C-alpha positions in Angstrom: -45.7 -24.0 -17.2 -45.0 -24.7 -13.6 -43.7 -21.9 -11.3 -41.1 -24.3 -10.5 -40.4 -25.0 -14.0 -40.5 -21.6 -14.5 -37.7 -20.5 -11.4 -35.7 -23.2 -12.7 -35.5 -21.8 -16.3 -35.3 -18.5 -14.8 -32.3 -19.6 -12.7 -30.5 -21.4 -15.9 -30.5 -18.6 -18.0 -29.6 -16.3 -15.2 -26.2 -18.5 -14.6 -25.7 -18.8 -18.5 -26.4 -14.9 -19.1 -23.7 -14.6 -16.3 -21.1 -17.3 -17.1 -21.4 -15.0 -20.9 -20.4 -12.3 -18.7 -17.7 -13.2 -17.3 -16.5 -14.8 -20.5 -17.2 -11.3 -22.1 -15.2 -9.3 -19.5 -12.0 -12.1 -19.8 -12.1 -11.5 -23.6 -12.4 -7.6 -23.3 -9.4 -7.4 -20.3 -7.4 -9.2 -23.0 -8.3 -6.8 -25.9 -7.8 -3.6 -23.9 -4.2 -5.2 -22.7 -3.2 -5.2 -26.3 -5.2 -1.9 -26.6 -3.8 0.4 -24.2 -0.1 1.1 -23.6 0.9 -0.9 -20.6 3.8 0.9 -18.2 5.3 -1.2 -15.6 7.2 1.1 -13.3 9.5 -1.6 -11.7 11.6 -4.6 -13.3 14.6 -5.9 -12.2 15.4 -8.0 -15.4 18.9 -6.6 -15.6 20.2 -7.1 -11.8 18.8 -10.6 -12.6 21.0 -11.0 -16.0 24.1 -9.4 -14.5 24.2 -11.9 -11.1 23.3 -14.8 -14.2 27.0 -13.5 -15.9 25.2 -12.3 -19.0 27.9 -9.5 -19.2 28.3 -9.2 -22.9 25.5 -8.7 -25.4 26.7 -12.5 -27.6 26.3 -14.0 -24.2 22.4 -12.9 -23.7 21.2 -12.8 -27.2 18.1 -14.2 -26.8 18.1 -14.4 -23.2 15.4 -11.4 -23.1 13.4 -13.4 -26.3 11.7 -16.8 -25.2 12.9 -18.0 -21.9 12.1 -20.4 -19.2 13.5 -18.4 -16.1 12.5 -15.6 -14.6 9.5 -13.2 -15.0 10.4 -11.3 -18.0 10.7 -11.6 -21.5 10.1 -10.5 -24.8 7.4 -13.2 -25.8 5.8 -13.2 -22.6 5.4 -9.7 -22.4 3.6 -9.5 -26.0 0.9 -12.0 -24.2 0.9 -9.7 -21.7 0.3 -6.5 -23.5 3.2 -5.3 -21.9 4.5 -2.1 -23.6 7.3 -0.1 -21.5 8.8 -1.6 -18.6 11.2 0.2 -16.6 14.5 -1.2 -16.2 15.0 -1.1 -13.0 19.3 -0.2 -12.5 19.4 -1.8 -9.0 22.3 -1.1 -7.0 22.9 -3.1 -4.1 23.2 -0.8 -0.8 26.3 -2.7 0.1 27.7 -0.9 -2.7 27.6 2.4 -0.7 30.6 1.2 1.9 33.1 -0.9 -0.8 32.4 1.3 -4.0 32.0 0.5 -7.5 27.8 2.1 -7.2 28.6 4.8 -10.7 30.4 1.9 -12.4 27.8 -0.8 -11.9 24.7 1.5 -13.0 27.0 2.1 -16.4 27.0 -1.6 -16.7 23.8 -2.6 -16.6 22.7 1.1 -18.3 25.4 -0.6 -21.0 23.2 -4.4 -20.8 20.2 -2.2 -21.5 21.1 -0.6 -24.6 22.7 -3.8 -25.7 19.7 -6.2 -25.5 17.5 -3.3 -27.9 20.4 -2.9 -30.3 21.0 -7.0 -30.8 17.0 -6.9 -31.2 16.0 -3.9 -33.0 13.0 -5.9 -34.3 11.8 -6.2 -30.5 12.9 -3.0 -28.0 14.1 -0.5 -28.1 15.3 2.7 -26.0 12.9 5.2 -24.5 13.3 8.4 -22.8 10.0 9.9 -22.6 6.8 9.3 -23.1 6.8 10.5 -27.1 9.2 7.5 -28.0 7.3 5.2 -26.3 4.1 5.7 -28.0 6.2 5.7 -30.9 7.9 2.7 -30.6 4.8 0.9 -29.5 3.1 1.9 -32.6 6.1 0.3 -34.4 5.0 -2.9 -32.2 8.1 -2.9 -29.9 8.8 -2.9 -26.6 10.3 0.2 -24.6 13.0 -0.4 -22.4 12.9 3.2 -20.5 15.4 3.2 -16.8 15.3 4.0 -13.6 17.9 3.8 -11.1 17.0 1.9 -7.7 19.1 3.3 -5.2 20.7 6.8 -5.7 24.2 5.8 -4.1 25.7 6.3 -8.0 25.6 9.7 -7.7 27.8 9.3 -4.7 28.4 13.0 -3.3 28.9 15.0 -6.8 25.7 16.3 -8.0 27.2 16.8 -11.5 26.3 13.2 -12.0 22.6 13.9 -11.7 22.9 14.9 -15.1 25.3 12.0 -15.9 22.6 9.8 -15.7 20.1 11.8 -17.1 21.8 12.2 -20.1 22.2 8.0 -20.0 19.2 7.4 -20.1 17.7 7.5 -16.2 13.9 8.6 -16.0 14.0 8.2 -12.0 15.7 7.4 -9.6 14.8 5.8 -6.2 16.7 7.9 -3.8 17.8 4.7 -1.3 17.3 1.3 -0.9 18.0 -1.2 2.3 20.1 1.4 4.3 20.6 4.9 4.5 22.9 6.7 1.9 24.3 10.2 1.4 20.6 11.3 -0.2 18.5 10.1 2.6 17.1 7.4 4.9 15.8 4.5 4.2 12.4 2.4 5.5 14.7 -0.4 6.1 16.5 0.9 8.1 16.3 2.1 11.5 19.3 4.1 11.9 17.5 7.2 10.8 21.3 8.9 10.0 19.9 12.0 8.6 16.1 12.1 10.1 14.9 12.0 6.2 16.3 14.1 4.1 20.8 15.1 4.2 21.2 18.6 3.5 22.9 17.2 -0.3 19.9 15.0 -0.3 17.9 18.3 -0.5 20.6 19.3 -3.3 20.0 16.4 -5.2 15.8 16.3 -5.3 16.2 19.9 -6.4 18.5 18.8 -9.5 16.8 16.3 -10.1 13.4 18.7 -10.4 15.8 20.9 -12.6 17.2 18.3 -15.4 14.3 16.1 -15.4 14.2 12.8 -13.6 11.3 12.0 -11.6 11.8 11.1 -7.5 10.6 7.9 -7.0 10.1 7.5 -3.1 10.0 3.9 -2.9 12.1 2.9 -0.2 12.4 5.8 1.7 11.2 6.5 5.3 8.3 8.3 6.2 10.7 11.7 7.4 12.2 11.4 3.8 8.7 11.2 1.9 7.3 14.5 4.0 10.3 16.5 3.3 10.4 15.4 -0.3 6.4 16.3 -1.1 7.6 20.0 0.8 10.4 20.1 -1.5 9.7 18.9 -4.9 8.3 21.3 -7.2 7.4 18.5 -9.3 4.8 15.5 -9.0 6.6 12.3 -8.1 6.0 8.4 -7.9 6.3 5.7 -5.9 7.6 3.3 -8.5 6.9 -0.2 -6.5 5.1 0.1 -3.4 1.6 -0.9 -2.7 -0.5 0.4 0.2 0.1 -0.3 4.3 -3.4 -0.7 5.3 -3.3 -4.0 4.3 0.0 -4.5 5.7 0.2 -2.5 9.3 3.9 -2.0 10.4 5.8 -2.0 7.2 7.4 1.1 6.7 8.2 -0.2 3.3 4.5 1.1 2.2 2.6 4.0 2.1 0.1 4.8 4.8 -3.3 6.4 3.7 -2.0 10.0 4.5 0.9 9.7 2.6 -0.9 8.1 -0.2 -3.2 11.7 0.2 -0.1 14.0 0.0 1.2 12.2 -2.7 -2.1 12.8 -4.6 -2.0 16.2 -3.6 1.7 16.4 -5.5 0.4 15.2 -8.6 1.9 11.6 -8.3 1.6 8.0 -8.5 1.6 5.2 -6.2 2.5 2.1 -8.5 1.6 -0.9 -6.9 3.8 -3.5 -6.0 2.7 -7.1 -6.8 5.0 -8.8 -4.9 2.6 -11.5 -1.9 4.5 -9.8 1.4 3.1 -6.3 0.2 0.2 -7.4 -0.6 -1.0 -8.9 2.7 1.3 -9.2 6.2 -0.5 -12.6 7.2 0.9 -14.2 4.0 4.6 -13.7 5.0 4.2 -14.9 8.7 1.4 -17.7 7.9 3.6 -19.3 5.3 7.2 -18.9 6.1 6.9 -22.7 7.0 5.1 -23.6 3.9 7.7 -21.6 1.6 10.4 -23.3 3.6 8.5 -26.8 3.1 9.0 -26.0 -0.6 12.1 -25.6 -0.8 13.2 -28.9 0.9 10.7 -30.8 -1.9 13.0 -28.8 -4.5 16.0 -29.3 -2.8 15.3 -33.5 -2.2 14.4 -33.5 -6.1 17.7 -31.3 -6.8 16.0 -28.3 -8.7 16.0 -24.8 -7.6 12.9 -22.4 -8.8 14.0 -21.6 -11.8 14.4 -25.4 -13.3 11.8 -25.6 -15.8 11.2 -29.2 -14.9 10.5 -27.3 -11.0 7.2 -25.5 -12.4 4.8 -28.6 -11.7 6.4 -29.2 -8.4 5.6 -25.9 -7.5 2.6 -25.7 -8.6 0.8 -29.0 -7.3 2.2 -27.4 -4.0 0.7 -24.2 -4.7 -3.2 -26.7 -5.4 -2.4 -28.0 -2.3 -1.3 -25.0 -0.4 -3.8 -21.9 -1.9 -2.6 -19.8 0.9 1.1 -19.8 0.1 0.7 -16.7 -2.3 -1.5 -13.9 -2.5 -3.6 -13.6 -5.4 -4.2 -10.5 -8.4 -7.7 -10.0 -6.1 -5.6 -8.5 -3.6 -3.8 -6.0 -5.6 -7.2 -4.9 -7.3 -7.9 -4.3 -3.4 -4.8 -2.2 -3.1 -5.7 -0.6 -5.9 -9.3 0.0 -4.2 -8.2 1.9 -1.3 -6.2 4.1 -3.0 -8.9 4.8 -5.4 -11.1 5.3 -2.3 -8.8 7.8 -1.1 -7.2 9.5 -3.9 -9.0 8.6 -7.1 -8.1 6.8 -10.3 -5.5 9.6 -11.4 -2.9 8.4 -9.0 -2.6 4.7 -9.6 -0.2 2.7 -12.0 1.8 -0.6 -12.0 4.6 -1.5 -10.6 4.9 -5.5 -10.3 8.3 -5.7 -9.2 9.0 -9.0 -11.6 12.2 -10.6 -11.2 12.5 -8.4 -8.0 10.5 -10.5 -5.1 11.5 -14.2 -6.0 8.8 -17.0 -5.9 6.2 -14.2 -3.7 4.3 -12.7 -6.8 0.4 -13.8 -6.1 -1.6 -16.2 -8.4 -2.7 -14.7 -11.3 0.2 -12.3 -11.7 3.5 -14.8 -12.0 4.7 -13.2 -15.0 4.6 -10.5 -17.4 2.2 -12.4 -19.5 -1.0 -11.9 -17.0 -1.6 -8.3 -16.9 -5.1 -9.5 -18.2 -5.8 -11.0 -15.4 -5.5 -7.7 -13.3 -7.5 -6.0 -16.0 -10.2 -8.6 -16.1 -10.3 -8.1 -12.1 -10.3 -3.8 -12.7 -13.5 -4.7 -15.2 -15.2 -7.2 -13.1 -15.2 -3.9 -9.8 -16.7 -2.0 -12.3 -13.5 0.5 -13.0 -14.3 2.1 -16.3 -12.4 1.6 -19.7 -10.8 5.3 -18.8 -10.1 4.5 -15.1 -8.1 1.7 -16.5 -6.5 3.1 -19.6 -5.2 6.1 -17.2 -3.8 2.9 -14.7 -1.6 1.2 -17.3 -0.1 4.0 -18.5 -1.2 7.5 -18.7 -1.1 8.5 -15.3 2.5 7.8 -15.2 2.9 9.6 -18.4 1.2 12.7 -16.5 3.8 12.5 -14.1 6.6 12.1 -17.0 5.4 14.8 -19.0 5.2 17.3 -16.2 8.7 16.0 -15.1 10.7 15.5 -18.7 10.1 19.9 -18.8 12.6 20.4 -16.3 13.1 23.4 -14.4 14.2 27.0 -15.9 
């Protein structure tokens, strides 16, 4: 047998082995997604249903089960292995001026509990890691809740306990503008230069009653003041790494990630393309407008079932329109290098970032694609299990004990 033939056979065997390895990794990723509890720190389903006017239980029975709109439903969540999506009780900043923040929060909490009541064979409420574990063992998807924007607290500290009783287990201190608690990363006013005096009381009270402090959306000054103040580990429920998005204060810089790690906290990586790669936002703004124009000409909006093939074809023709699952893994790599794998989670922002989701992570059915990418990069099963739920459970357990 000639050397050339031996070399050819060797190459064919190497290629076959690697193909098999890739297929094996994908199979393993799919299995791990079903084996491990997957917690997502931020899914904006409640507000999506609210703006679509699904206000009463009888109107949205079936809506979260199987749909062609949005990023979340029961069928797709089961396919992706999602067990505990934190339902975001999102409060628009405009209500801080007009009033109605607490009323909206209550109505969205009522909506989530009504979904669980309407589909007791599919969903269940959860206010602790123990409840998530029990629900998962029964095959149910847990619906823990986090409140995005602390505006419903108003100026009454008693509302912290009130929302804890209502099932809220983290509060994102603010959203897009400064509020009575602290400054926002998106607001240049810098009303408080960090936390307000009342905001300091709110952090202490959240520690006391057992609500996780979420530093997504806050200004850098607010973040560092929270780190100095909080006696409990904190989370960033849906933030990514500023290293890849220079100047984007909404993400966390390397020093902040290190400080969050020292606090014992977890950064839960946001999947939105603009959170992953700043070049996407600037380079492809015109392409996004072009896609919207094509849909408009066809009388479609992006949520129409008939729009999907149009969007898919446009994406194939413009592969840089969105970021991709590999970039999400790049953010995870960066955090792992800075503070290790004990401080990483998933915080997709599904139903909250519109059409900017990355290729390979377009909805809740696709978590296996991220797990595959992590396996391919050499992360151990133990590492991946921690990212899927154990890291967040550690923080949640530490916080739920409250303070004396």
